[in-house]
N, C-alpha and C positions, 0 to 999 in steps of 0.2 A: 323755224318760225313758230312763235307762240300763238296758239289758237284757243287755249283754255286756261282759265284762272281758277284755281282751287283755294277755297278759304277755310280756315278754322272758324270755330264759333266763339267760344268764350275767350275774351281778350282781343278779339278781332272784329267780329260782327256785333258783339255786345260786351259791355263791361261785366267782368267776372271777378269779384273780389270777396272771397270767403270771409275775410276779417271784417269787411263792412256789413255782411249779412249778419254776423254775430253781433256786431255793434248795434244793429237795428232792433235786437232783442232787448237792449238796455239791461244786460246782466251785470253782476259784480265782476271786478277785474279777475279774481281767481277763477270764477266760472267761465269767463271768457277764454282764459287759457285752457281750461279743461275741454271746452267745446271744440276749439280749434284743433287740439290734439287728438281727441277721440272720435271726431266726426271727419272733418276735412283732411286731416293728415293720417287718417287710419287706412289700414289695408283694405277694409271693407269698402271704402269709398272708391278705391282703385279697382277693386273687383266688380263693383257695380257697373263701372265704365266698361270693363271687359265683358260683362254679361255673364260672369261666372257665378254670381250670387244675386238673389233678388233683394229688393228693398226691405221687405219684412224681415228677412234673415239678417241683413246688414244692420237694420235698426235695432233689433234685439241684442245683437252682439255689442253695439255701442252702448246701449242702455245698461248692460251688465257692468260696464266699467265706469259708469257715471252715477252720482247720487240721484235718487228719485226726483228731486226738485228740478232736475234738468232734462227729464224724459220728455216733457212737453216741448222743450227747446229743440231736442233732436227731431221731433216730428215736424217742426216748423222749418228746420234747416234742410230736411229732406225735400221740402217744397220751396227751395230758395227763391225761385222765380216768382212766388207770390209775395215775397218780401220786397223784391226789387228786380225789375227787368228793364234794363237801361241800354238802349241801342248805342253803339259806338258812333260818335259824331263824325260826319263826313263819309261813312262807309256806304249808306244807302245811295248817296249821289254817285259815288265811285262805281258801284255795281250797276246802277242805271246807265252810266256812260258806257261802261264796258259792254253791256247788253246791247245798247244801241249801236255800238261799233261792230257788233256781230261775233263777239267772243263767247265761248261757252263758259257758263258760271257754275261752279260746283262747291259743295260743302264736304269737308272730311273732318269729323269732330270725334274726340273722345267723350263720350256721353252715355247716359244710362237709357234703358228701354223707355223711359218716360219722356225723352226728348221731344217726340212729336206733340206732346200735350201743350207746349209752350212755344215751339220754334216759329210757327206761323204768325206769332204776335210780334216777331222782329221784322221791321219794315223791309230790310234787305232780303228777306226770305223769298219775296215775290219774284226775284230775278233768277232763281236758281233753275238750272236744267237737270240737276240730279243732286242727291245727297247720300252720304255714307256715314252712318253712326256706329261707332265701335262696338257697342254692346250687342247689336243685331248680328255681328259677325264674329263675335268672341275674339276680337283682335284689338290691339292698341297701338297708337302712335307712340314711339317712332319705329315699331316693327316693320321690317321690310315687307312682310306679307300683307299688311293693310293697304299699302300703296299699290302693290301688285294686284290685289283684289279689286281695288277701285279702278285701275286702268283697265282691267279685264271686263268688269261689270258694265262700264260705260263706253267701252270700245275706244279708249283714248291712247295716244302715243305719248310716252314719257317725255320725249324731246319737244313735244308741243304743249307741255303743261308748265305752268308757273304756280308755285305753292306758297301761300301766305299763312304764317302761324306766328304766334307770340312766343313760342319755344324754339330756341336754337337747336336743341336736340332733335325736335320733330322735323325742322327744316333740313338738317343734316341727314336725317333718315330718308327724306324725299330725294336729296342729291344722290344717295347710295343706289337708287333705282333709276337714275337718269333724268329726274325733274330738275328744273331750276327753281329758285325761290328767294324769299326774303323774310327776315324776322321783323315782325310788326311791334312797335313799341307805343302805339297810339298816335304816331305822327303820320297823318294821312298825306300831307305834301311829300314827305320823304318816301312813303310807299309809292306814290305816283312816280317819283323820280326813278325808283328801282324798277318799276314796271317799264317805264319809258326807256331806260337803259337796256332792258331785255328785248326791246323792239315792239312793245305793246304801244298801240297808238293812242295813248291816253293824254289828256291835257295836263299841263303842269301848273301847280299853284304855288304861290309864294307862302313861305312859313309865316 
């Protein structure tokens, strides 16, 4: 029986679209390509999520590969939540309902050490019973160890947990340690149906 629902953050509780963050800077097309490649698709970005590199070191490495005119853009993208922090439509209502029904609500996110600076600004955050952010544990989804650490830290049983993430690889990682789950694509009614099919007593909505 499912007793706990674990949610990802970016792409689930809030919209997370790096290409949009770059677009908000209104840079030229060639610079847009450079920023996407050297910032969001860089190994430093992933290493910050793992907590194996700090923001200052990561930023310096990115700037070394970029022309000086884009150094200010790197600084702004490091604070992407100041450009836009947009909650995912329908998720606050879903978490509120799950909480009212008595389910445990948790977060498991690949994010940097700065995640606490902005997370409480997401309306759905108020319903959480606990959260695990990758950088603080030097682990990343879909590693088996991050799921095992979460289960241990919050005294959860894998078979009682349902995991929601926008990455199929991450959901598959959860299945490997005994959780059930669903890939979220922005369709909240579809997610509600997946939860309902797993035995979660959530109401269904029409598409």
